[in-house]
C-alpha positions as a printed Julia matrix, in Angstrom:
433×3 Matrix{Float64}:
 -18.84  -48.55  -24.48
 -15.94  -49.85  -22.46
 -15.53  -51.06  -18.88
 -12.62  -50.1   -16.65
 -12.55  -51.45  -13.1
 -16.3   -52.06  -13.31
 -16.91  -48.43  -14.33
 -19.12  -47.59  -17.29
 -17.1   -45.45  -19.69
 -19.09  -43.35  -22.15
 -17.9   -42.12  -25.53
 -18.99  -39.21  -27.68
 -21.23  -40.01  -30.64
 -19.97  -38.14  -33.71
 -20.75  -38.86  -37.36
 -22.5   -42.12  -36.52
 -19.58  -43.53  -34.51
 -18.62  -43.71  -30.86
 -15.4   -41.75  -30.39
 -13.24  -41.92  -27.25
 -12.07  -38.75  -25.53
  -8.64  -37.86  -24.19
  -9.99  -36.96  -20.74
 -12.97  -37.93  -18.61
 -15.13  -36.72  -15.71
 -16.27  -38.88  -12.83
 -20.02  -39.38  -12.59
 -21.5   -40.45   -9.26
 -24.3   -42.79   -8.31
 -26.41  -40.47   -6.14
 -27.8   -43.34   -4.06
 -24.35  -44.48   -2.93
 -22.09  -41.47   -3.5
 -19.64  -43.68   -5.4
 -18.17  -43.11   -8.85
 -19.8   -45.53  -11.26
 -19.35  -43.87  -14.66
 -16.75  -41.9   -16.64
 -18.06  -39.18  -18.92
 -16.03  -37.54  -21.72
 -14.64  -34.13  -20.78
 -15.1   -32.74  -24.27
 -13.99  -29.34  -25.52
 -13.47  -27.35  -28.71
 -11.88  -30.23  -30.64
 -14.76  -32.62  -30.06
 -17.4   -29.94  -30.7
 -15.64  -28.98  -33.93
 -15.72  -32.59  -35.12
 -19.4   -32.9   -34.23
 -20.33  -29.67  -36.03
 -18.47  -30.78  -39.16
 -20.3   -34.13  -39.08
 -23.64  -32.33  -38.68
 -22.84  -29.97  -41.55
 -21.92  -32.88  -43.82
 -25.2   -34.64  -43.03
 -27.4   -31.58  -43.46
 -27.85  -31.69  -47.27
 -28.92  -35.34  -47.17
 -31.22  -35.06  -44.18
 -32.84  -31.73  -45.09
 -33.68  -33.04  -48.56
 -35.72  -35.92  -47.15
 -39.46  -35.47  -47.1
 -41.32  -34.87  -43.83
 -42.82  -38.34  -44.21
 -39.4   -39.98  -44.48
 -38.18  -38.16  -41.39
 -41.39  -39.0   -39.57
 -40.94  -42.72  -40.23
 -37.43  -42.68  -38.74
 -38.61  -40.81  -35.63
 -41.36  -43.37  -35.11
 -38.87  -46.23  -35.43
 -36.66  -44.64  -32.78
 -39.64  -44.23  -30.47
 -40.45  -47.93  -30.92
 -36.91  -49.0   -30.02
 -36.76  -46.84  -26.89
 -40.15  -48.17  -25.84
 -38.95  -51.73  -26.42
 -36.06  -51.07  -24.02
 -38.13  -48.97  -21.62
 -37.18  -50.92  -18.51
 -33.46  -50.71  -19.24
 -33.74  -46.97  -19.87
 -35.78  -46.48  -16.68
 -33.29  -48.41  -14.55
 -30.41  -46.4   -16.0
 -32.2   -43.06  -15.51
 -33.0   -43.89  -11.9
 -29.44  -44.93  -11.12
 -27.83  -42.01  -12.94
 -30.14  -39.19  -11.84
 -31.4   -40.43   -8.48
 -35.13  -40.27   -9.17
 -37.36  -43.16   -8.19
 -37.57  -46.07  -10.58
 -41.35  -45.61  -10.64
 -41.05  -41.99  -11.83
 -38.51  -42.93  -14.49
 -40.64  -45.87  -15.6
 -43.96  -44.02  -15.74
 -42.95  -40.44  -16.61
 -39.43  -39.85  -17.95
 -38.99  -42.65  -20.47
 -42.6   -42.82  -21.73
 -42.46  -39.06  -22.31
 -39.19  -39.44  -24.25
 -40.92  -42.01  -26.45
 -43.91  -39.72  -26.89
 -41.72  -36.76  -27.82
 -40.51  -38.61  -30.91
 -43.99  -39.86  -31.8
 -45.59  -36.48  -31.3
 -43.18  -34.59  -33.56
 -43.19  -37.46  -36.06
 -46.89  -36.77  -36.42
 -46.98  -32.98  -36.11
 -44.36  -32.43  -38.85
 -46.86  -33.9   -41.31
 -49.61  -31.42  -40.51
 -48.15  -27.91  -40.6
 -49.54  -25.47  -43.15
 -48.14  -22.33  -44.77
 -49.77  -18.98  -45.5
 -51.02  -17.67  -48.83
 -52.56  -14.33  -49.78
 -53.69  -12.8   -53.08
 -53.45   -9.19  -54.28
 -55.82   -9.3   -57.24
 -55.45   -5.58  -57.99
 -51.78   -6.02  -58.9
 -52.01   -9.62  -60.08
 -49.84  -11.13  -57.35
 -50.01  -14.17  -55.11
 -47.89  -14.38  -51.96
 -47.08  -17.54  -50.06
 -44.69  -18.63  -47.36
 -42.38  -21.6   -47.23
 -40.32  -22.97  -44.36
 -36.93  -24.67  -44.46
 -34.61  -26.13  -41.83
 -32.03  -23.73  -40.4
 -28.92  -25.91  -40.3
 -26.97  -27.27  -37.32
 -28.86  -26.89  -34.04
 -27.02  -26.76  -30.72
 -29.04  -28.44  -27.98
 -28.13  -28.26  -24.29
 -30.25  -30.19  -21.78
 -30.26  -30.34  -17.96
 -29.74  -32.99  -15.29
 -33.2   -33.17  -13.74
 -35.11  -34.75  -16.66
 -32.25  -36.14  -18.76
 -33.77  -38.12  -21.63
 -37.19  -36.46  -21.28
 -35.84  -32.98  -22.08
 -33.08  -34.05  -24.46
 -35.6   -35.75  -26.74
 -37.95  -32.75  -26.36
 -35.25  -30.83  -28.26
 -33.86  -33.47  -30.62
 -37.25  -34.63  -31.92
 -38.52  -31.29  -33.31
 -35.06  -30.26  -34.51
 -34.54  -33.3   -36.72
 -38.22  -33.6   -37.66
 -37.86  -30.15  -39.25
 -34.81  -31.3   -41.22
 -32.02  -29.86  -39.1
 -28.99  -31.79  -37.91
 -27.94  -31.47  -34.29
 -25.06  -31.37  -31.86
 -26.44  -32.12  -28.4
 -24.76  -31.72  -25.03
 -26.53  -33.44  -22.13
 -25.64  -32.62  -18.54
 -22.32  -34.19  -17.55
 -24.03  -35.38  -14.36
 -26.7   -37.43  -16.15
 -25.41  -38.64  -19.5
 -26.09  -42.37  -19.56
 -29.53  -42.51  -21.21
 -28.39  -40.1   -23.95
 -25.52  -42.49  -24.69
 -27.98  -45.44  -24.68
 -30.18  -43.62  -27.2
 -27.18  -43.12  -29.5
 -26.73  -46.89  -29.67
 -30.17  -47.12  -31.31
 -29.74  -44.45  -33.99
 -28.11  -46.59  -36.68
 -30.76  -49.28  -36.21
 -33.48  -46.87  -37.36
 -31.67  -45.79  -40.52
 -30.72  -42.3   -39.39
 -27.94  -41.01  -41.66
 -24.58  -40.58  -39.95
 -24.09  -37.09  -38.56
 -27.75  -36.12  -38.2
 -27.56  -36.57  -34.42
 -24.24  -35.99  -32.69
 -23.88  -36.1   -28.9
 -20.9   -34.51  -27.2
 -20.57  -35.09  -23.46
 -18.88  -32.7   -21.06
 -19.21  -29.62  -18.9
 -20.98  -26.42  -19.74
 -17.83  -24.35  -19.37
 -15.92  -26.41  -21.96
 -18.21  -28.36  -24.28
 -21.25  -26.13  -23.81
 -19.38  -22.9   -24.37
 -17.59  -24.3   -27.43
 -20.98  -25.19  -28.9
 -22.55  -21.83  -28.1
 -19.59  -19.91  -29.55
 -19.28  -21.97  -32.74
 -19.96  -19.73  -35.76
 -21.55  -22.57  -37.76
 -24.26  -23.33  -35.18
 -26.97  -20.74  -35.92
 -29.41  -21.66  -33.19
 -29.19  -22.79  -29.56
 -31.93  -24.44  -27.52
 -31.04  -24.49  -23.83
 -32.78  -25.67  -20.68
 -31.05  -24.83  -17.42
 -30.25  -22.0   -15.03
 -30.9   -18.32  -15.59
 -27.26  -17.51  -14.8
 -25.99  -19.87  -17.52
 -28.55  -18.46  -19.96
 -27.16  -14.97  -19.4
 -23.72  -16.2   -20.42
 -25.15  -18.02  -23.45
 -26.85  -14.79  -24.52
 -23.61  -12.84  -24.22
 -21.5   -15.43  -26.07
 -23.99  -15.92  -28.89
 -24.67  -12.21  -29.45
 -21.72  -11.62  -31.83
 -23.17  -14.3   -34.12
 -26.81  -13.12  -33.81
 -27.88  -16.67  -32.96
 -31.47  -17.67  -32.52
 -32.08  -18.65  -28.89
 -34.7   -20.69  -27.06
 -34.08  -20.5   -23.3
 -36.21  -22.51  -20.85
 -34.92  -21.48  -17.43
 -35.55  -21.69  -13.71
 -38.8   -21.29  -11.86
 -40.24  -20.66   -8.42
 -43.64  -22.12   -9.0
 -46.39  -21.18   -6.51
 -49.1   -23.66   -5.57
 -52.11  -21.59   -4.48
 -54.7   -23.48   -2.43
 -57.98  -21.69   -1.67
 -60.25  -22.66    1.18
 -62.78  -24.23   -1.21
 -60.24  -26.57   -2.82
 -60.91  -30.31   -2.91
 -58.19  -31.39   -0.49
 -58.56  -35.07   -1.38
 -57.21  -34.23   -4.84
 -55.09  -31.22   -3.94
 -52.91  -32.57   -1.14
 -51.55  -35.73   -2.84
 -50.79  -33.85   -6.07
 -49.19  -30.91   -4.24
 -47.01  -33.31   -2.26
 -45.77  -34.9    -5.49
 -45.1   -31.55   -7.14
 -43.33  -30.15   -4.07
 -41.06  -33.11   -3.37
 -40.39  -34.46   -6.86
 -36.71  -33.39   -6.97
 -33.96  -34.81   -4.87
 -30.0   -28.57   -0.11
 -29.44  -28.1     3.25
 -28.1   -24.55    3.18
 -31.53  -23.17    2.32
 -33.08  -24.75    5.4
 -30.4   -23.27    7.65
 -30.85  -19.84    6.07
 -34.61  -20.01    6.6
 -34.14  -20.9    10.26
 -31.69  -18.01   10.68
 -34.36  -15.71    9.22
 -36.88  -16.86   11.83
 -38.74  -19.55    9.93
 -39.89  -22.8    11.55
 -39.11  -26.25   10.18
 -42.11  -28.48   10.81
 -40.54  -31.71    9.67
 -37.57  -33.03    7.78
 -34.07  -31.55    7.72
 -32.75  -30.72   11.19
 -35.88  -32.05   12.9
 -36.14  -35.73   12.02
 -33.43  -38.33   11.65
 -32.75  -40.24    8.45
 -31.7   -43.88    8.81
 -30.06  -45.29    5.7
 -28.75  -48.76    4.86
 -24.97  -49.12    5.08
 -24.5   -49.04    1.3
 -26.4   -45.75    0.96
 -24.92  -43.71    3.79
 -22.72  -41.72    1.4
 -25.64  -41.15   -0.94
 -27.32  -37.82   -1.61
 -30.44  -38.28    0.5
 -32.47  -35.61    2.25
 -35.72  -35.82    4.18
 -38.76  -34.07    2.69
 -38.85  -30.77    4.57
 -41.74  -28.39    5.3
 -41.0   -24.81    6.38
 -43.56  -22.36    7.81
 -43.55  -18.82    9.19
 -41.21  -17.83    6.39
 -41.05  -14.26    5.05
 -41.78  -13.5     1.41
 -38.32  -11.97    0.97
 -36.61  -15.1     2.3
 -34.28  -16.94   -0.09
 -36.51  -19.99    0.33
 -39.43  -18.02   -1.1
 -37.48  -16.23   -3.81
 -34.97  -18.77   -5.16
 -35.39  -22.1    -6.93
 -34.57  -25.01   -4.6
 -33.74  -28.26   -6.36
 -34.58  -30.38   -3.35
 -37.53  -31.8    -1.4
 -38.25  -28.54    0.43
 -41.55  -26.68    0.43
 -42.64  -23.5     2.18
 -46.22  -23.21    3.45
 -47.59  -19.71    4.09
 -51.14  -18.45    4.65
 -53.0   -15.72    2.73
 -56.37  -13.97    3.06
 -57.51  -12.66   -0.35
 -57.13  -13.27   -4.06
 -55.45   -9.91   -4.56
 -52.93  -10.62   -1.82
 -51.93  -14.06   -3.03
 -51.61  -12.93   -6.66
 -49.33  -10.06   -5.63
 -47.18  -12.36   -3.49
 -47.01  -15.08   -6.14
 -45.89  -12.5    -8.71
 -43.24  -11.0    -6.41
 -40.53  -13.45   -7.51
 -38.25  -12.9   -10.5
 -39.36  -16.17  -12.11
 -42.53  -16.95  -14.05
 -42.41  -20.52  -15.31
 -45.48  -22.26  -13.9
 -48.1   -22.11  -11.14
 -50.94  -24.21   -9.79
 -54.3   -22.98   -8.49
 -56.67  -25.12   -6.46
 -60.29  -24.02   -6.06
 -63.78  -25.31   -6.81
 -64.85  -21.8    -7.9
 -64.63  -21.74  -11.7
 -64.71  -17.95  -11.91
 -61.91  -17.69   -9.37
 -59.54  -20.07  -11.16
 -60.02  -18.12  -14.4
 -59.43  -14.77  -12.68
 -56.35  -15.89  -10.8
 -54.87  -17.76  -13.77
 -55.17  -14.65  -15.96
 -53.37  -12.46  -13.4
 -50.5   -14.79  -12.5
 -47.24  -13.93  -14.27
 -46.52  -17.5   -15.33
 -46.12  -19.08  -18.73
 -48.18  -22.07  -17.65
 -50.94  -22.28  -15.02
 -52.46  -25.58  -13.96
 -55.8   -25.4   -12.15
 -56.93  -28.35  -10.04
 -54.21  -30.5   -11.59
 -50.46  -30.59  -12.17
 -48.12  -31.63  -14.99
 -50.91  -32.25  -17.5
 -49.44  -31.27  -20.88
 -50.81  -30.95  -24.39
 -47.67  -30.79  -26.52
 -49.53  -28.84  -29.19
 -49.58  -25.83  -26.88
 -46.71  -23.53  -25.87
 -44.45  -24.27  -22.91
 -42.08  -21.64  -21.53
 -41.7   -18.97  -18.9
 -42.11  -15.26  -18.33
 -39.61  -12.86  -16.71
 -36.29  -14.58  -15.94
 -37.8   -18.03  -16.58
 -36.94  -17.91  -20.24
 -37.17  -16.61  -23.76
 -39.36  -18.28  -26.36
 -41.73  -21.21  -26.18
 -41.61  -24.91  -27.04
 -44.46  -26.99  -28.45
 -45.78  -28.15  -31.81
 -46.16  -24.78  -33.55
 -43.52  -22.91  -31.52
 -40.83  -25.56  -31.98
 -41.62  -25.77  -35.7
 -41.18  -22.02  -36.06
 -37.97  -22.01  -34.0
 -36.32  -24.82  -35.94
 -37.23  -23.47  -39.4
 -36.63  -20.33  -41.43
 -39.65  -18.7   -43.05
 -39.52  -17.19  -46.52
 -42.18  -15.1   -48.31
 -42.42  -15.68  -52.07
 -44.36  -13.36  -54.39
 -45.55  -14.5   -57.83
 -46.69  -11.98  -60.43
 -49.2   -13.46  -62.86
């Protein structure tokens, strides 16, 4: 780390060392609108160095036992937890989320990601069959793939970065990770802890920069056989095209337009507070104007109420929570993912109607259903085209189970078993006796 005119200047982490870059990108404090950080503007040269470091570390790291890897992951979890407040403050400042959300959700989940995969890697089993008539036994074995390319988004910076790093290295791979250039600080902070836990140099490499330069260089690199990406559907299409000549293995967790279906028998005392949190969790004015032009009505928020900010925050990226009604199903506000505190409220009459309307979007990441009728929640959940359906709750996750979307919300799943299978190669061995 270095300071220049009070700016935090980040450096790439390659081969166990912080390495300066020849050019940098400005990163803004969303609460003030001011530049507060410089992020490396990495490209092919930096990605090449990171891949070479990861390749050099692979024989050492992959030869370690699952228990040895597990112990290092647990140590890293302990160190992040020890510095939880510092990580939470940095995540809040860098990303713009509330300090409470960073303190109670983002950083604890990052800690848990390492602990979870430190444990799960110890408990996987392989398959074995016998063909007595020909005197053969068959069994499977799994081995790490090699260098994993990991690309994470801006909305849950450390949360989703560790969700990829933890299973990748637990399985014995080495990694080159590229966080979002807009929210890179907590990834850099994590790198400062890696040597303290005894992680061999080159196992985890972090290259900062844009998707068009650093991300594309990583995706196109012939020695990176698998890519795990969380981000937009449009970017995923380009990743698919660029990786196709190399037949890379892809895990793509993409956008969503997640319906919250509230039936008339729902417990509103539970439903309303949770739905408010899920609707306004992210911090887009053009969508509101488009909705109004299409005949929708803005009940509160953008264009209706005024927002008074302290002097130091008037250039910040603030927007009032906005509720839109009388909006058509074909409206962009109903069809496209809005990364802002905007929610559309529309009425429905029957189960069949609401299922059809909820499934009319191109996405299929997640949905919520609120009803006290047990049969109804099962019926509706089965018919919704979503990879994950919460009923009478939201954001409750068992990491043993798959997470991922249908339709244009992604390819593949993440979770204990799914991540293990993605980050390993399976081999069938037959023994004649």
